[in-house]
C-alpha positions as a printed Julia matrix, in Angstrom:
355×3 Matrix{Float64}:
 116.31  -17.19   -0.98
 115.44  -13.82   -1.21
 113.88  -12.14   -4.64
 113.57   -8.8    -5.22
 110.46   -7.43   -7.16
 111.39   -4.42   -9.19
 109.75   -2.49  -12.08
 108.34    1.03  -13.23
 105.28    2.3   -11.54
 102.17    0.54  -12.44
 103.71   -2.33  -13.96
 101.72   -4.45  -11.34
 104.65   -5.26   -9.24
 102.36   -5.64   -5.96
  99.67   -7.43   -8.24
 102.52  -10.14   -8.68
 103.86  -10.03   -5.06
 100.2   -10.92   -3.98
  99.81  -13.63   -6.54
 103.01  -15.36   -5.23
 102.46  -14.82   -1.59
  98.78  -14.94   -0.81
  98.95  -11.38    0.5
  96.69   -8.36    0.05
  98.98   -5.71   -0.06
  97.59   -2.29   -1.3
  97.67   -1.97   -4.93
  98.64    1.81   -5.25
 101.45    3.68   -6.78
 103.81    4.55   -4.34
 103.31    8.36   -3.2
 107.15    8.83   -2.6
 110.48    6.82   -2.72
 110.29    6.63    1.21
 107.47    4.03    0.92
 108.47    0.8     2.88
 108.35   -2.18    0.61
 106.22   -5.31    0.93
 107.84   -8.3     2.46
 106.65  -11.99    2.62
 108.14  -15.25    3.31
 106.46  -18.15    1.92
 107.3   -21.97    2.08
 108.48  -23.99   -0.99
 105.93  -26.48   -1.18
 107.93  -29.61   -1.92
 105.72  -32.84   -2.27
 109.04  -34.57   -1.15
 108.98  -32.91    2.2
 105.26  -33.83    2.68
 106.02  -37.45    1.99
 109.06  -37.59    4.39
 106.76  -36.06    7.11
 104.08  -38.73    6.57
 106.75  -41.32    6.88
 108.69  -40.15   10.03
 105.83  -38.56   11.75
 108.36  -35.73   13.25
 107.59  -33.09   15.87
 108.39  -30.58   13.18
 108.19  -30.28    9.52
 110.21  -27.12    8.05
 110.18  -26.21    4.23
 112.54  -24.26    2.58
 111.36  -20.49    2.31
 111.3   -17.77   -0.08
 111.44  -14.04    0.94
 109.53  -11.79   -1.74
 110.23   -8.21   -1.49
 108.18   -5.83   -3.43
 110.14   -2.77   -3.93
 108.95    0.91   -4.73
 108.18    1.64   -8.39
 111.41    2.44  -10.17
 111.22    5.93  -12.04
 113.44    6.31  -15.1
 116.84    8.3   -13.87
 116.52    7.01  -10.48
 120.11    5.04  -10.72
 121.82    8.37  -10.95
 121.11    8.97   -7.43
 120.62    5.48   -6.17
 117.84    3.14   -6.93
 116.42    3.16   -3.7
 116.87    5.12   -0.19
 116.91    4.32    3.4
 116.23    0.49    4.51
 115.31   -0.54    0.85
 118.85    0.14   -0.23
 120.08   -2.8     2.08
 117.3    -4.74    1.33
 117.68   -4.99   -2.49
 121.47   -5.38   -2.09
 120.97   -8.42    0.05
 118.6   -10.11   -2.38
 119.74  -13.44   -4.13
 118.25  -12.36   -7.38
 116.14   -9.73   -9.03
 112.81  -10.13  -10.9
 111.74   -7.53  -13.2
 107.91   -6.99  -13.58
 106.99   -5.71  -16.88
 103.56   -4.58  -17.79
 101.52   -6.28  -20.72
  98.33   -4.56  -20.22
  96.6    -1.45  -21.26
  96.68    1.16  -18.81
  94.34    4.4   -18.64
  97.0     6.78  -17.98
 100.12    4.97  -19.53
  98.35    3.69  -22.81
  99.38    0.28  -24.61
 102.12   -1.61  -22.86
 105.87   -1.32  -24.1
 107.39   -4.53  -21.84
 110.7    -4.75  -23.75
 111.28   -1.33  -23.55
 110.49   -0.94  -20.17
 112.59   -3.75  -19.05
 115.52   -2.33  -20.97
 114.85    1.0   -19.21
 115.34   -0.93  -15.65
 118.44   -2.71  -16.86
 120.04    0.47  -17.96
 119.26    1.93  -14.55
 120.94   -0.91  -12.8
 123.8    -0.73  -14.97
 124.31    3.12  -14.33
 123.68    2.56  -10.28
 126.55    0.02  -10.54
 128.85    2.08  -12.68
 128.38    4.98  -10.13
 129.77    2.65   -7.33
 132.53    1.14   -9.35
 133.87    4.71  -10.33
 133.49    6.04   -6.79
 135.46    3.03   -5.59
 138.38    3.49   -8.17
 138.39    7.24   -6.9
 139.19    5.92   -3.14
 141.67    3.41   -4.43
 143.76    6.22   -6.52
 143.45    8.57   -3.15
 144.7     5.54   -1.24
 147.73    5.14   -3.67
 148.54    8.7    -3.24
 148.9     8.27    0.56
 151.15    5.63    0.09
 148.98    2.61    0.55
 149.71    0.76   -2.82
 149.12   -2.64   -1.3
 148.92   -6.01   -3.47
 145.27   -6.35   -2.54
 144.34   -2.9    -3.72
 146.17   -3.36   -6.79
 144.47   -6.63   -7.34
 141.08   -4.74   -6.65
 141.94   -2.1    -8.88
 142.26   -4.42  -11.95
 139.01   -6.02  -11.17
 137.01   -2.65  -11.03
 138.46   -1.52  -14.34
 137.15   -4.72  -15.78
 133.9    -4.03  -14.4
 133.76   -0.45  -15.54
 134.75   -1.44  -19.08
 131.86   -4.17  -18.87
 129.2    -1.75  -17.75
 130.37    1.22  -20.25
 129.89   -1.73  -22.89
 126.16   -1.75  -21.65
 126.69   -5.39  -20.35
 125.8    -6.63  -16.77
 128.51   -7.89  -14.6
 126.95  -11.27  -14.44
 128.02  -11.81  -18.16
 131.81  -11.05  -17.01
 134.07  -14.21  -16.05
 135.23  -13.55  -13.07
 137.62  -15.93  -10.81
 136.58  -16.58   -7.23
 139.28  -14.36   -6.03
 138.16  -11.5    -8.39
 134.54  -12.04   -7.05
 135.7   -12.32   -3.51
 137.22   -8.86   -3.75
 134.29   -7.12   -4.96
 131.85   -9.24   -2.51
 131.34   -6.35   -0.42
 130.03   -3.99   -2.89
 126.66   -6.07   -3.93
 126.63   -4.96   -7.49
 123.12   -5.16   -8.75
 124.05   -6.44  -12.39
 125.96   -9.37  -10.71
 122.83  -10.79   -9.26
 120.89  -13.16  -11.38
 117.84  -11.49  -12.94
 114.56  -12.58  -14.32
 111.71  -11.19  -16.13
 107.89  -11.66  -15.42
 105.69  -10.51  -18.32
 102.91   -9.4   -16.15
  99.94   -9.92  -18.66
  95.98   -9.23  -18.86
  93.78  -12.1   -19.21
  93.41  -11.06  -22.91
  97.1   -11.07  -23.44
  98.0   -13.97  -21.36
  99.19  -17.0   -23.7
  98.76  -14.58  -26.68
 101.92  -12.55  -26.79
 104.46  -15.08  -28.26
 106.17  -12.38  -30.09
 106.7   -10.03  -26.86
 108.07  -13.3   -24.9
 110.24  -14.5   -27.83
 111.76  -11.01  -27.95
 112.24  -10.78  -24.12
 113.61  -14.54  -24.03
 116.63  -13.37  -26.53
 117.89  -11.54  -23.6
 116.41  -12.55  -20.28
 115.0   -15.37  -18.44
 111.07  -14.75  -18.74
 108.14  -16.22  -17.36
 104.62  -15.01  -17.95
 101.92  -14.39  -15.49
  98.4   -13.32  -15.66
  98.99  -11.36  -12.66
  95.58   -9.96  -11.67
  94.04  -13.23  -12.5
  96.26  -15.21  -10.45
  96.09  -12.77   -7.68
  92.38  -13.42   -7.56
  92.9   -17.13   -7.53
  94.03  -16.73   -3.87
  90.38  -15.84   -2.87
  88.88  -19.08   -4.11
  88.69  -22.47   -2.82
  91.1   -24.72   -4.04
  88.94  -26.75   -6.23
  87.55  -23.78   -7.94
  90.78  -22.4    -8.39
  92.11  -25.07  -10.21
  89.07  -25.22  -12.44
  89.93  -21.6   -13.41
  93.46  -22.29  -14.14
  92.72  -24.83  -16.53
  90.36  -22.55  -18.37
  93.33  -20.19  -18.63
  95.8   -22.98  -19.47
  97.63  -22.65  -16.09
  98.92  -25.86  -14.73
 100.63  -24.91  -11.44
 100.35  -21.76   -9.05
 102.39  -18.4    -9.75
 104.38  -19.35   -6.61
 105.23  -23.02   -7.83
 106.25  -21.91  -11.27
 108.25  -18.87  -10.15
 109.78  -21.43   -7.37
 110.97  -23.79  -10.25
 111.96  -20.67  -12.38
 114.22  -19.33   -9.54
 115.72  -22.47   -8.44
 116.82  -23.34  -12.06
 118.24  -19.68  -12.66
 120.15  -19.84   -9.45
 121.4   -23.45   -9.58
 119.96  -24.24   -6.46
 118.61  -27.79   -5.17
 117.49  -29.28   -2.12
 118.72  -31.79    0.3
 116.71  -33.15    3.43
 117.34  -33.93    7.22
 114.89  -36.54    8.84
 114.18  -37.95   12.01
 111.42  -38.32   14.58
 112.17  -34.66   15.76
 112.22  -32.72   12.58
 112.06  -33.25    8.73
 113.49  -30.47    7.16
 114.53  -29.0     3.63
 117.81  -27.31    3.16
 118.99  -25.27   -0.03
 122.44  -25.22   -1.53
 124.11  -24.58   -4.88
 124.08  -27.48   -7.14
 127.7   -28.94   -7.07
 128.03  -28.04   -3.38
 130.12  -30.83   -1.43
 129.03  -32.37    1.8
 131.26  -30.02    3.94
 129.29  -27.08    2.44
 126.04  -28.8     2.93
 126.92  -29.6     6.79
 127.82  -25.93    7.04
 124.37  -24.99    5.8
 122.74  -26.96    8.78
 125.36  -25.51   11.22
 128.81  -24.14   11.14
 129.85  -26.93   13.93
 128.83  -29.75   11.44
 131.52  -28.4     8.96
 134.11  -27.55   11.35
 133.99  -31.0    12.77
 132.91  -32.73    9.86
 133.8   -36.79    9.88
 131.51  -38.47    7.4
 128.03  -38.08    5.93
 125.52  -40.66    6.21
 123.79  -40.57    2.62
 120.66  -42.08    0.94
 118.35  -40.48   -1.69
 114.86  -39.59   -1.38
 114.07  -41.86   -4.8
 115.7   -44.89   -3.23
 113.44  -44.26    0.08
 110.37  -44.19   -1.91
 111.19  -47.09   -4.1
 112.42  -49.4    -1.32
 109.99  -48.2     1.5
 112.31  -47.67    4.49
 115.93  -47.34    5.65
 116.38  -50.81    6.52
 115.55  -52.15    3.15
 117.91  -49.3     1.65
 120.66  -50.57    3.61
 119.77  -54.18    2.65
 119.82  -52.97   -1.13
 123.46  -51.56   -0.8
 121.85  -47.93   -1.3
 123.14  -46.42    2.09
 126.57  -44.64    1.9
 128.95  -43.12    3.93
 130.67  -40.1     2.02
 133.6   -37.98    3.03
 134.03  -34.38    2.45
 134.29  -34.08   -1.04
 131.03  -35.84   -2.04
 128.99  -33.87   -4.08
 125.43  -33.65   -2.89
 122.73  -34.5    -5.19
 119.16  -33.1    -5.5
 116.81  -35.31   -3.13
 119.76  -36.34   -0.9
 118.97  -37.34    2.76
 121.89  -36.45    4.86
 123.02  -37.36    8.56
 126.3   -35.72    9.24
 128.82  -37.42   11.71
 131.08  -34.8    13.48
 133.06  -34.03   16.13
 134.03  -30.73   17.8
């Protein structure tokens, strides 16, 4: 999973990035749009994987991962020229979700915070960026028609692009437009930014944290929103675990920034985890909720999907309850499933295949 952090300059994006990743990236305004984004890959610390590793004692334990990308501060109006330049363009288009960081603290230069307005500015820029791409594509389709290339595929795509332009002109993101799988497939290559799931992090000062109900309520009417005390939570990474837990209790924070955003992102994207186990490796895999056994097999390796025969399956909860695979079989909880089996969160799979 790749999550891109975007926001206006001095919104505290890099502070949030450091809080989420434990990194110590320099917290300054970018001097130019050419600055490289900060990148970090972190493990999704799933207690189930830890327990499975204790039970199977494998040579390797591999957690699911999230890649956080802290992008250049977005200046108002940037969308008209493209949000980012160079390598950053490809990076943001390849993210699975966008996370808008909104300032909720006083700033010596910018003054009092206006988080809702800041988020709206950024969302407008994303809409403009997508609108430019859609209009340019429509121009190319019309040019192809003039050259005698009026194929059924192009005509289908033209209808989809017209629907998208209409949606964007109404100041609505593409993700709110009901598109069929065929329609989504026809526009996949454009990687529209407002098609991506989006969330908001309200980056509060210690004084404002847990005291900004009206701001959170207003944001939550339009966006999936989570509040962090960015600077405070970044500093927690420098403390010993026990000391950090005590400070978190004082602030009314039950889990780390990383744990909270991970759960939030999984819910937003509709992700679940399944596991593979053995003496060589215990590993977590991430798929979309509702995926079948063949999709899960393909997540592990394309050969497993291509030559899929059956999935040997049992669930983590049953393993913990009954204590062993042998006991699971005796209780009738061990299953052999076919291609259309819908994988559940916490399922442990062994794919039988032949290629």
